[in-house]
N, C-alpha and C positions, 0 to 999 in steps of 0.2 A: 941220187934227188934226179929226174929225170927230166929233162928240159926241153920234154915238146908240151911237156903240161899246161896247165894257160897258167896266173902267175898275176897277183894285184900288188899295188903297192902301197894298201893299204894295214895299216899294224892296229894293233889296240895301246897300245903308249901314246898313237899319235892321229887312231880316227875315232874308237869307243869312247871316249869322255863324256860326262851330263853335266851341262850347266846350267840346269834347271832347278826344281826343288825337287826331297828325296825323303821319303819315308823315312821310320823309325828305324829303328830296326826287329824292336816284338813283329810292326806290319812288316815290313819284309819276309821276315821269316815265315811268316802266317800265310802270305801268299807264296813264299815255294814250297811252301807244307803240302797248299792247297791246290798249286797247278802239278808237281809229281801224282800228288794221291789221285788225279783228277786223270793222267797220264796213266796212271797203273788201274783205275778204275776202267780205262776202254781197253788197254789188253786182256783184263781178266773176261773181262763183256765181251773180248774180239770173237771169241768159237759159238757164240751165244748167237753173236748179230750177222753170225755167215751163212745161218742156213735162213736167215729171214730170208724174203723174195726181194729183187732188186731195188722198188722201187721205196719201200723201208729202210733197205740197207744204207740208203744216199741218203736218205735223212736224215736217221741218225748219224752217221758219220758226218756229217756238215755239219748239226747239231751240236758232236763231240768236241770235234776240232776247234768251232768256233769257242765252248766252254775253253779251250784249252790255254788260247791266246788270252780270253779274259783272268781268266784263272790266274796266271802271272799277274795281273793289276794292268793288262793295256784293253785299251779302246780299241774297236773296229768300226772302222768305218768303208761300206763297200759300194763301190760307184759303178755304174752297170748294171748289166743281167744277171747276177747267179744263172746258174747249169740249171735246164729245164729236165725231164725227162730222161731218160736213157735211150742209148739209141737205135733206130728203128731194128729189124731184124735182120741183116743179111746188109748195111749198110760198116763204114766203116767208121772207124772211133777216132777222135779227136784227139791231136799230141798239143797241149797245153804248154806255152815256154815261159819266164818271167825270168825276168835280175836279181837275181840273189846279195841277198844283207844277210842274214839271219837265220837260226836254226829256227827262230818263228817263221820264217817261212812256209815251209812244212806244214804248219795248223790253219795258215793263211791260207795260202793257197785251197788245200783239203774243203773251208768251209763253202770255200763257191764254186770248183771242182775237184768235187770224189774223182780220185783217177789209182790205177797206179806210177805211184816213182819212181823216178829214173834216179841213185842213191851209189855213193861211194859207199864202197865194201864195208869200211872201215866204221860206218853205223852201221853195222850188226853186230858191232859189240857193244853199244852203248845202252849203258843200266836202262831200261826201262822203251823206251826207244826203241831201240835193237832188235827186241822179242818183234817187238807192237807192228813196225815197219814190216820185218817178213809174214805176219801173223798179216796183214793188209796187203799183199801180192808185191812189196816193192822187187822192183829191178835193178838190184845192186851188178856193178861196174867195177871192176878193178882199175882204178882211171893210170896206177905205172904199168901197164902191158898194152904196148900197144897195140901188139898183136890179136889185143881181146874185142877189139874195134869193130871187126866186122861181124864176130859173133853178137856183140850187143847190140850193131841196126838191125841185126837181122829178126832177133830176140824185139824188138822196138816193134816192129814191122810186123811181123807174126801178131801181138798182141795188138796193134791196130787196126788189122786184117778182119780180124775174131772182132770189132767191134768196142775194144776196150779206151776208155779215156788214161791216156800216159801223159804226164808232169814231168816236165823237164825242166832243169837250170843250165837253158846249155853257151853260160859263160864260165863255167864248170868249176870256179873257185868264186867265192863272195866279196865283194867291193864296199865301202862303208855306206857308201846311198848318197855320200854327202855330193859328191861329181859322176862324173862324165863314167859307167861300164865300163865292162869288160867286153873283146868282139862275140859276138853267138858263134859259135861251133856251129858246122853244119853239118856234121853225122847223123845228129839225132830227124835232121830233116831232109835227111836220101828216105828213112825210114817210111816217112809220112808219105813222100813221093811214091816212093814202091807199093803204099799202102790205099795211094787215091784218096787216103783220110785229109781232114781240118787243120789247118792251124790256127789257134787260138790264144792269141800274146795278151799279157795281162802285162802290168807296172804295180812294184808293191815300195811301199814308202815307208816312214815311220818320220813321225812329227813331235813335237812339241808343244802341249797343246798352252798356252799363255795364261795364267794365273788368274781364276775367276777373283774380282772386284767386289768391295764392297759400299755399297749404295751410303745414304743419310740415314735409311732404315732399318739400316740395318741388314738390308740380306745381302746375299750374294748375286754382281751383275753378272753374265758378260763383258769385257775387253770391248769395246770399239773396235770391229775390221776397217781402216781407213783405204785396203788395197781394192781394187776394183771386183766388179762381183765375176764370180768362178777362183780367186787364191784365196786361200785358205793363210789365217794370221798366224802360222806354225812357221817350227823352224826343225830344218831336220835333225833327225834325235841318232848322234852316236851310241847310245846307249843300247841299240836295238842290234847296234855290230857285232858279227859273232866274224873277226878276219885273222888272218895271219896265224901264230902259234895259240891263239888264243885260250885256256883253258876252258868247259864247257860248264862247270860249277862257277869260274868265274864270270863266265857270259850273264849265264843264268842269274846272281847273284849280282851283276848292275841291274839287269830289265828292273827285277824286281823292285829296288831301291828308288828309280829315278821315277816318278811321278810324274803324269803327264802325260807320260805315252800314248800315240794313239798308231795302230798298221791299219794302213790303206790298200787295199787293192783294189785297182782299175779297169776292168774288162773291157777291151780293144774289140772291136771289129775280128772276125772272124778273116784266116786269110785262106782260098781253096789251095791247096799243093799239086791239083791237077794244073796243066798249061802253064806251069811255071818252067823257066828254060833249063836248070840245075839248082843241086842245092844249097849251094853257097848264094843264087838272086834268092831261094825262098829264106834264108839265114838271112843276109839283108834286109829282105821284107820286114821283118818277124823285128828285128834288131831295131829300124829307123820308128817302126811303131811303137814299141818301151819305148824308146831314146827321146821320140818329139810326144810327150804324154798331154801336151795344150793344143797339138794340132790336132791328136785325136779324141777328145774326148767326148765320150758317149752321153747321150744325151745323163742329164742327174738323173738319178735312182738312187742313193741314199740309204741304210742300213746302218741302222749301230746294236 
């Protein structure tokens, strides 16, 4: 065990429960199969997508990533403006940073900001997801080797200077999403400063949508939301959390059996890395933007 690695107090037993509606086993099994098949389709199609032009490739990746989340029975809500066309020739790329809750975070972010993910080296060995991540240009990092950190920073910086979009979860581990998250490690932000890149913070959350009630006509009617405008009538979803020593298959089954899950990604204002005093200041600013969700909420532009 390396004590310098970030840790979270979240555990599957205390944080990953589901109190809402559940799906029956046949429906859940069908969703699990659909999700795995959708991922497999992406893995098989990756070599063909790689030869397409950048714009078409990005559109297909976004649609496929969105489809992964939906195939597992999770609704998607995107607030803010998704990624536009690719970086102009000669311009630095973008460092996308987000809080980390679940394995669902990866396709959820890719549905809005396709890019090269920074991921722990263990993911390379995951079935289906590992080979797909490698083919997608994932930058794997050995988290338990502190000496490898400077090399990782140089690799990220090189990708950003080349105009790539790099996606990082700077908390370094997953948190359940029901409280405050972890501290944003500053290493990746040094790469953004070195490359003169832009930082784009996004906030991820998972909610349980309330059940729909049935009116006197027999038609389903939405539950009335008595909160002020801008506040969803939903509760944080522990079922999506992939924390501690939770086995991947257990997390997959928990997601497909939990009905009413909605994954939300909020796109927050970008932060230019140029002119920031140092990487710690840049990391704190990005962390504050993600944590202060309501204070940084952009104009509503919601997509399902």
